VMD Tcl script that draws the C-alpha trace (Angstrom):
set ca {
  {68.26 178.48 200.84}
  {69.07 174.76 201.16}
  {71.41 172.90 198.85}
  {68.46 170.91 197.53}
  {66.59 173.96 196.38}
  {69.51 176.06 195.26}
  {69.71 176.52 191.56}
  {72.84 175.32 189.82}
  {75.07 178.14 188.70}
  {74.80 178.87 185.01}
  {78.00 177.75 183.26}
  {80.29 180.48 182.00}
  {80.15 181.06 178.25}
  {82.82 179.50 176.06}
  {84.53 182.05 173.82}
  {86.39 180.23 171.02}
  {87.47 181.84 167.79}
  {85.36 179.38 165.79}
  {82.32 177.30 166.71}
  {81.50 174.58 164.16}
  {78.00 173.13 164.28}
  {77.97 169.66 162.76}
  {80.70 167.01 163.01}
  {80.29 165.44 159.59}
  {83.10 165.30 157.06}
  {83.10 169.04 156.30}
  {82.71 170.11 159.91}
  {85.55 167.90 161.15}
  {87.85 168.95 158.31}
  {87.26 172.61 159.05}
  {87.73 172.16 162.82}
  {90.99 170.24 162.39}
  {92.40 172.74 159.90}
  {91.48 175.72 162.07}
  {92.98 174.07 165.16}
  {96.18 173.36 163.23}
  {96.54 177.13 162.69}
  {96.18 177.69 166.43}
  {92.59 178.88 166.49}
  {90.52 177.78 169.51}
  {87.65 175.65 168.19}
  {84.43 174.22 169.62}
  {82.78 171.43 167.61}
  {79.13 170.53 168.26}
  {77.38 167.33 167.14}
  {74.01 165.95 168.20}
  {74.37 162.52 166.54}
  {77.33 160.32 165.64}
  {80.65 162.06 164.99}
  {81.66 161.52 161.39}
  {78.29 162.15 159.83}
  {76.23 159.98 157.50}
  {77.69 156.53 156.90}
  {75.36 155.68 154.03}
  {77.51 157.03 151.19}
  {80.62 155.08 152.20}
  {78.62 151.90 152.82}
  {77.19 152.17 149.31}
  {80.64 152.75 147.81}
  {81.88 149.58 149.52}
  {78.91 147.65 148.13}
  {79.60 149.06 144.66}
  {83.20 147.84 144.79}
  {82.09 144.36 145.90}
  {79.65 144.30 143.01}
  {82.38 145.37 140.58}
  {84.62 142.49 141.69}
  {81.70 140.06 141.26}
  {81.12 141.28 137.71}
  {84.80 140.88 136.87}
  {84.50 137.17 137.70}
  {81.54 136.84 135.33}
  {83.35 138.65 132.52}
  {86.79 137.06 133.01}
  {86.35 135.08 129.79}
  {86.72 138.28 127.78}
  {90.30 138.53 129.04}
  {91.33 134.95 128.50}
  {90.53 133.67 131.98}
  {88.03 131.12 133.23}
  {84.76 132.89 133.98}
  {82.82 131.94 137.10}
  {79.54 132.85 138.69}
  {80.41 134.66 141.95}
  {79.14 133.31 145.25}
  {78.43 136.38 147.41}
  {78.87 135.89 151.15}
  {76.72 138.53 152.85}
  {78.47 138.24 156.22}
  {81.86 138.90 154.62}
  {80.40 141.76 152.58}
  {79.14 143.23 155.87}
  {82.64 142.90 157.32}
  {84.10 144.62 154.24}
  {81.73 147.56 154.74}
  {82.55 147.76 158.45}
  {86.29 147.78 157.77}
  {85.85 150.71 155.39}
  {83.76 152.58 157.94}
  {86.19 151.84 160.77}
  {89.18 153.06 158.76}
  {87.32 156.23 157.80}
  {86.28 156.94 161.39}
  {89.70 156.21 162.94}
  {90.79 159.84 162.75}
  {87.38 161.25 163.59}
  {86.96 160.09 167.17}
  {86.17 162.58 169.91}
  {89.36 161.52 171.70}
  {91.59 162.35 168.74}
  {89.84 165.65 168.15}
  {90.39 166.51 171.82}
  {94.13 165.83 171.49}
  {94.19 168.47 168.73}
  {92.78 171.02 171.17}
  {89.23 170.89 169.81}
  {86.46 171.04 172.42}
  {83.79 168.53 171.37}
  {80.28 169.01 172.77}
  {77.51 166.47 172.18}
  {74.01 167.89 172.00}
  {71.53 170.01 170.08}
  {72.82 173.44 169.12}
  {70.41 176.36 169.05}
  {70.96 180.03 168.35}
  {69.76 182.16 171.22}
  {70.98 185.45 169.72}
  {73.01 186.71 166.77}
  {76.20 186.08 168.76}
  {75.37 183.08 170.94}
  {74.69 179.38 170.49}
  {73.53 177.23 173.40}
  {74.07 173.48 173.81}
  {72.82 171.66 176.91}
  {72.48 175.06 178.65}
  {76.13 175.80 177.80}
  {76.37 179.19 176.03}
  {79.01 179.63 173.34}
  {79.97 183.14 172.22}
  {82.33 182.59 169.31}
  {83.88 185.19 167.06}
  {82.66 183.17 164.08}
  {80.17 180.33 163.67}
  {80.17 177.77 160.86}
  {77.07 175.66 160.20}
  {77.92 172.30 158.63}
  {74.91 170.18 159.57}
  {74.50 168.61 156.12}
  {71.22 167.16 154.86}
  {69.00 164.26 155.77}
  {66.92 161.95 153.63}
  {63.25 162.84 153.40}
  {60.72 160.00 152.97}
  {58.71 160.52 149.79}
  {55.01 161.25 150.08}
  {53.78 157.81 149.06}
  {50.58 156.38 150.50}
  {51.21 153.22 152.52}
  {54.96 153.78 152.87}
  {54.89 153.28 156.64}
  {53.39 149.80 156.24}
  {56.08 148.25 153.99}
  {59.67 147.13 154.71}
  {61.85 150.18 154.06}
  {65.63 150.53 154.09}
  {67.53 153.81 154.04}
  {71.05 154.25 152.76}
  {72.56 154.22 156.26}
  {70.79 150.93 157.03}
  {72.88 149.14 154.40}
  {75.96 149.37 156.63}
  {74.45 147.02 159.18}
  {72.93 144.38 156.91}
  {74.24 140.83 157.34}
  {71.86 139.54 154.67}
  {71.32 141.14 151.29}
  {67.71 141.92 150.35}
  {66.44 139.30 147.90}
  {64.32 141.58 145.68}
  {65.18 145.18 146.51}
  {63.35 148.06 144.84}
  {65.66 151.07 144.77}
  {63.61 154.25 144.57}
  {65.33 157.31 143.10}
  {67.60 157.85 140.13}
  {70.42 158.70 142.58}
  {70.41 155.01 143.50}
  {71.44 153.76 140.05}
  {74.90 152.64 141.19}
  {73.48 150.95 144.29}
  {70.83 149.08 142.29}
  {73.48 147.90 139.83}
  {75.74 146.71 142.67}
  {72.92 144.74 144.31}
  {72.06 143.13 140.97}
  {75.71 142.15 140.49}
  {75.72 140.59 143.96}
  {72.87 138.28 143.00}
  {69.81 140.27 144.12}
  {66.80 140.53 141.82}
  {67.05 144.31 141.95}
  {64.73 146.91 140.45}
  {65.49 150.58 139.92}
  {62.61 153.05 139.89}
  {63.74 156.48 138.67}
  {60.67 158.76 138.43}
  {62.84 161.71 137.39}
  {64.62 159.65 134.73}
  {68.04 158.03 134.70}
  {70.90 160.49 135.33}
  {68.68 163.55 135.51}
  {70.83 166.61 134.88}
  {73.63 164.69 133.20}
  {74.42 164.37 129.51}
  {71.70 162.47 127.59}
  {74.28 160.39 125.71}
  {75.84 159.37 129.03}
  {72.43 158.27 130.29}
  {71.94 156.15 127.16}
  {75.23 154.32 127.70}
  {74.48 153.60 131.36}
  {70.91 152.54 130.58}
  {72.21 150.07 127.99}
  {74.65 148.60 130.52}
  {72.03 148.25 133.26}
  {69.60 146.48 130.96}
  {72.36 144.20 129.68}
  {73.03 143.20 133.28}
  {69.30 142.40 133.66}
  {68.49 145.15 136.12}
  {64.76 145.92 135.97}
  {64.45 149.62 135.19}
  {61.38 151.86 135.42}
  {61.72 155.49 134.38}
  {59.28 158.39 134.43}
  {56.64 156.50 136.44}
  {55.68 158.42 139.57}
  {55.02 156.19 142.63}
  {51.39 156.34 143.67}
  {51.20 154.00 146.67}
  {52.91 151.11 148.39}
  {51.18 147.96 149.62}
  {52.43 145.24 151.92}
  {52.33 141.65 150.63}
  {53.11 138.30 152.20}
  {56.56 138.28 150.59}
  {57.36 141.97 150.95}
  {55.66 144.79 149.10}
  {54.31 146.05 145.84}
  {54.89 149.57 144.53}
  {52.28 150.99 142.18}
  {53.56 153.44 139.59}
  {51.66 155.80 137.35}
  {52.06 154.97 133.66}
  {50.80 156.67 130.47}
  {48.13 154.01 129.94}
  {47.14 152.91 133.45}
  {49.24 151.73 136.40}
  {52.36 149.56 136.69}
  {53.00 147.26 139.64}
  {56.50 146.44 140.84}
  {56.98 143.76 143.49}
  {59.93 143.30 145.81}
  {61.11 142.34 149.28}
  {62.37 145.75 150.45}
  {62.09 149.36 149.35}
  {65.41 151.26 149.48}
  {65.02 155.05 149.52}
  {67.69 157.09 147.71}
  {66.81 160.77 148.02}
  {65.52 163.40 148.10}
  {67.37 165.19 150.91}
  {66.52 168.22 152.98}
  {68.98 170.52 154.80}
  {69.23 169.54 158.48}
  {68.58 173.00 159.94}
  {65.14 172.77 161.55}
  {66.35 172.62 165.17}
  {68.89 175.48 164.98}
  {66.49 178.36 165.70}
  {68.08 180.28 162.85}
  {65.62 183.16 163.12}
  {66.95 184.00 166.59}
  {70.41 184.14 165.06}
  {69.30 186.54 162.34}
  {70.02 183.92 159.66}
  {67.80 183.79 156.58}
  {66.83 180.40 155.20}
  {64.29 178.70 152.96}
  {63.43 175.24 151.66}
  {66.77 174.97 149.82}
  {68.75 175.62 153.00}
  {70.56 178.50 154.67}
  {70.82 181.47 152.34}
  {74.46 182.30 151.66}
  {76.28 184.62 149.30}
  {79.15 183.69 147.00}
  {81.52 183.72 149.97}
  {79.28 181.30 151.95}
  {78.44 184.05 154.46}
  {74.89 184.17 155.81}
  {72.74 187.20 156.55}
  {74.46 187.23 159.96}
  {78.03 188.27 159.18}
  {79.35 186.23 162.09}
  {78.02 183.04 160.54}
  {79.04 180.94 157.51}
  {77.27 177.85 156.19}
  {78.78 175.20 153.95}
  {78.04 171.89 152.30}
  {74.57 170.41 151.86}
  {72.89 172.66 154.44}
  {73.78 175.80 152.45}
  {71.26 176.97 149.88}
  {71.04 179.99 147.63}
  {74.33 180.55 145.87}
  {75.71 177.23 147.12}
  {72.83 174.97 146.05}
  {74.21 171.95 144.21}
  {72.91 168.63 142.83}
  {72.60 165.54 145.00}
  {75.46 163.74 143.25}
  {78.04 166.46 143.75}
  {81.32 164.63 144.34}
  {83.05 167.37 146.28}
  {83.51 171.05 146.88}
  {86.09 173.42 148.32}
  {83.80 175.04 150.87}
  {86.09 174.20 153.80}
  {89.08 175.90 152.23}
  {87.06 178.94 151.24}
  {85.58 179.42 154.71}
  {88.98 179.03 156.36}
  {90.53 181.63 154.06}
  {87.67 184.00 154.81}
  {87.68 183.54 158.60}
  {91.39 183.13 159.37}
  {93.03 185.26 156.70}
  {90.22 187.67 155.79}
  {90.74 186.90 152.12}
  {87.94 187.59 149.64}
  {86.60 184.25 148.39}
  {83.92 183.14 145.96}
  {82.38 179.74 145.39}
  {82.29 178.37 141.85}
  {79.65 175.61 141.58}
  {80.49 175.12 137.88}
  {83.89 173.67 138.81}
  {82.48 171.20 141.36}
  {82.31 167.70 139.82}
  {79.27 165.43 139.95}
  {79.87 161.70 139.84}
  {77.66 158.64 139.48}
  {79.69 155.70 140.83}
  {78.04 153.15 138.56}
  {79.89 151.05 135.99}
  {80.62 152.74 133.71}
  {81.14 155.75 135.93}
  {79.69 159.08 134.83}
  {81.47 162.31 135.81}
  {80.20 165.76 134.87}
  {81.48 169.28 135.27}
  {79.87 172.59 134.37}
  {77.03 172.56 131.85}
  {75.74 169.65 129.80}
  {75.58 169.84 126.01}
  {71.83 170.49 126.10}
  {72.20 173.25 128.69}
  {74.99 174.94 126.74}
  {73.00 174.94 123.51}
  {70.07 176.61 125.30}
  {72.13 179.33 126.97}
  {75.27 179.96 124.89}
  {75.96 181.14 121.38}
  {78.33 179.35 119.05}
  {79.88 176.36 120.77}
  {81.92 173.35 119.76}
  {81.57 169.82 121.08}
  {84.88 167.98 121.33}
  {84.53 164.22 121.72}
  {86.97 161.33 122.01}
  {85.66 157.76 122.42}
  {87.42 155.22 124.64}
  {87.19 152.79 121.73}
  {90.17 154.74 120.34}
  {92.14 154.70 123.59}
  {94.93 152.16 124.06}
  {94.36 151.60 127.78}
  {90.64 151.03 127.32}
  {91.29 148.62 124.45}
  {93.80 146.65 126.53}
  {91.31 146.37 129.39}
  {88.42 145.47 127.09}
  {86.42 148.39 128.50}
  {85.89 150.63 125.49}
  {82.39 151.85 126.32}
  {82.19 155.59 126.89}
  {83.84 158.85 125.87}
  {85.29 162.18 126.91}
  {83.15 165.11 125.80}
  {84.03 168.77 126.26}
  {81.88 171.75 125.29}
  {83.84 174.92 124.55}
  {83.12 178.33 123.07}
  {84.80 179.81 120.00}
  {87.82 180.95 122.02}
  {88.35 177.57 123.64}
  {86.88 178.43 127.05}
  {85.64 175.25 128.72}
  {81.91 175.37 129.47}
  {81.22 171.77 130.43}
  {82.71 168.29 130.46}
  {81.22 164.80 130.61}
  {83.26 161.62 130.94}
  {81.68 158.18 130.75}
  {83.86 155.15 131.35}
  {86.04 153.29 133.80}
  {87.56 155.63 136.42}
  {85.66 158.67 135.09}
  {85.59 160.03 138.63}
  {89.40 160.21 138.55}
  {89.72 161.35 134.93}
  {87.61 164.46 135.57}
  {90.29 165.88 137.92}
  {92.41 167.81 135.36}
  {89.26 169.34 133.89}
  {88.30 170.54 137.40}
  {91.68 172.24 137.71}
  {91.34 173.80 134.26}
  {87.91 175.27 134.98}
  {88.89 176.53 138.43}
  {92.09 178.21 137.21}
  {90.69 179.55 133.94}
  {92.78 177.35 131.66}
  {91.49 177.00 128.11}
  {91.20 173.94 125.93}
  {94.54 174.76 124.31}
  {96.26 174.52 127.69}
  {94.88 171.03 128.24}
  {95.89 170.00 124.73}
  {99.48 170.94 125.56}
  {99.75 168.91 128.77}
  {101.83 165.74 128.25}
  {99.95 162.68 129.51}
  {100.90 158.98 129.40}
  {100.14 157.70 125.92}
  {98.88 154.33 127.15}
  {96.69 155.71 129.93}
  {92.97 156.42 129.89}
  {93.74 160.06 130.64}
  {95.15 160.39 127.13}
  {91.54 160.45 125.89}
  {91.15 163.85 127.56}
  {94.20 165.20 125.76}
  {92.96 163.81 122.44}
  {89.59 165.47 122.92}
  {91.34 168.77 123.68}
  {93.61 168.42 120.64}
  {90.59 168.03 118.36}
  {89.82 171.72 119.02}
  {92.66 172.57 116.64}
  {91.44 170.28 113.88}
  {89.29 173.02 112.36}
  {92.34 175.23 111.96}
  {93.70 172.92 109.26}
  {90.91 173.96 106.87}
  {91.45 177.72 107.16}
  {92.71 179.06 103.80}
  {94.93 181.73 105.38}
  {96.71 179.20 107.57}
  {97.19 176.78 104.71}
  {98.70 179.58 102.60}
  {101.07 180.45 105.45}
  {102.20 176.85 105.77}
  {102.67 176.65 102.01}
  {104.83 179.80 102.09}
  {106.96 178.44 104.94}
  {107.45 175.15 103.11}
  {108.91 177.03 100.15}
  {110.91 179.72 101.89}
  {111.17 178.74 105.57}
}
mol new
graphics top color blue
foreach p $ca { graphics top sphere $p radius 0.5 }
foreach p [lrange $ca 0 end-1] q [lrange $ca 1 end] { graphics top cylinder $p $q radius 0.2 }
display resetview
């Protein structure tokens, strides 16, 4: 047989300890941690290493919008107020600097120096124990699927004929859209940022503002958005989109007839669908459905060799779109490397809306608790009674904790500046089983916003002061103690 007709030899199978499919944030973190413990790792990615850039680009835009608003409101703090002059090219550079810094440690070259074999291409299961990429078979002891989720265009007639932007597109814009229509309640913070940067922005939230969060929190954010002159449409389902000479019009269903919203661009924010279609999961013996790969409480799939984590995992791991973080990477590592029994706890995973004020939630909302639990208490401390908030002139918002009769924490909502940071001790408390009394006893800086959490926790003991038996005991001790 001639060299020209000879078939190329099939490459030998790679046999790492762990094969990670998906080089987004979770996949890279898991690969680096496993390699640090000396485990041979193969990391597969079909697109850009580092995953979706949309979330970080939006966060950078939000921070630019926050600085612009501070200029407008400087008069409240004794400074000369000014109308900001946004410079789109510089805003673009700001976003790119954030993306570059984030990606600096996620390059294929750096991963290779850590001993991680990076393969670019589409991964497919060819059996329960083998994944193939570019005809290269990989027979790993364990596989971890971390492919995340991708935005799904809504089923709106005429959508393909109008100017549409997706979250990832915002990273490359050198001009801000003049009249953006942000579609999806998950885009509340983005719509607010664009309005603060001078765009005539509109937010269309068919599912309502802050769906799944505390109703009182939604009221506070709604009031702020309207005060900042953001056009807001809630509960109106989009029917169709039409192209116009200046952009587009979006027709919404309304109780009486139809409502028309006009803009220059339509920005899609959700929904998302797990990115698992190309994996041939059935050949790997891995069950899945519309919510993602079916996993148990230890993130193991129906194939015991395979774990799934993050947004591609469904079943026991299904979480809201605005989940701020999880500990899936740590749990999978403990399970694979140390054979420790692990269990996910979605209730202790925070959800954050990065608007101003920020909204951070944990566990159940007040409405959910009242539907499912028995006797509960709502502990609330407003930022209007917090020294740090008063000094900053940002007193809008509160800390709200829902606890049972024994002080077990069932849910927390924080609305206010830096709520995404203030939720951290509550996350620790729920994960470690600490009660409200434990939080009440933690010393926190008196002039910090975090003191509002301690004050809310302390209010749990207020009811004790009215108990006759306790008052009699105190009276006895006053006389004879």
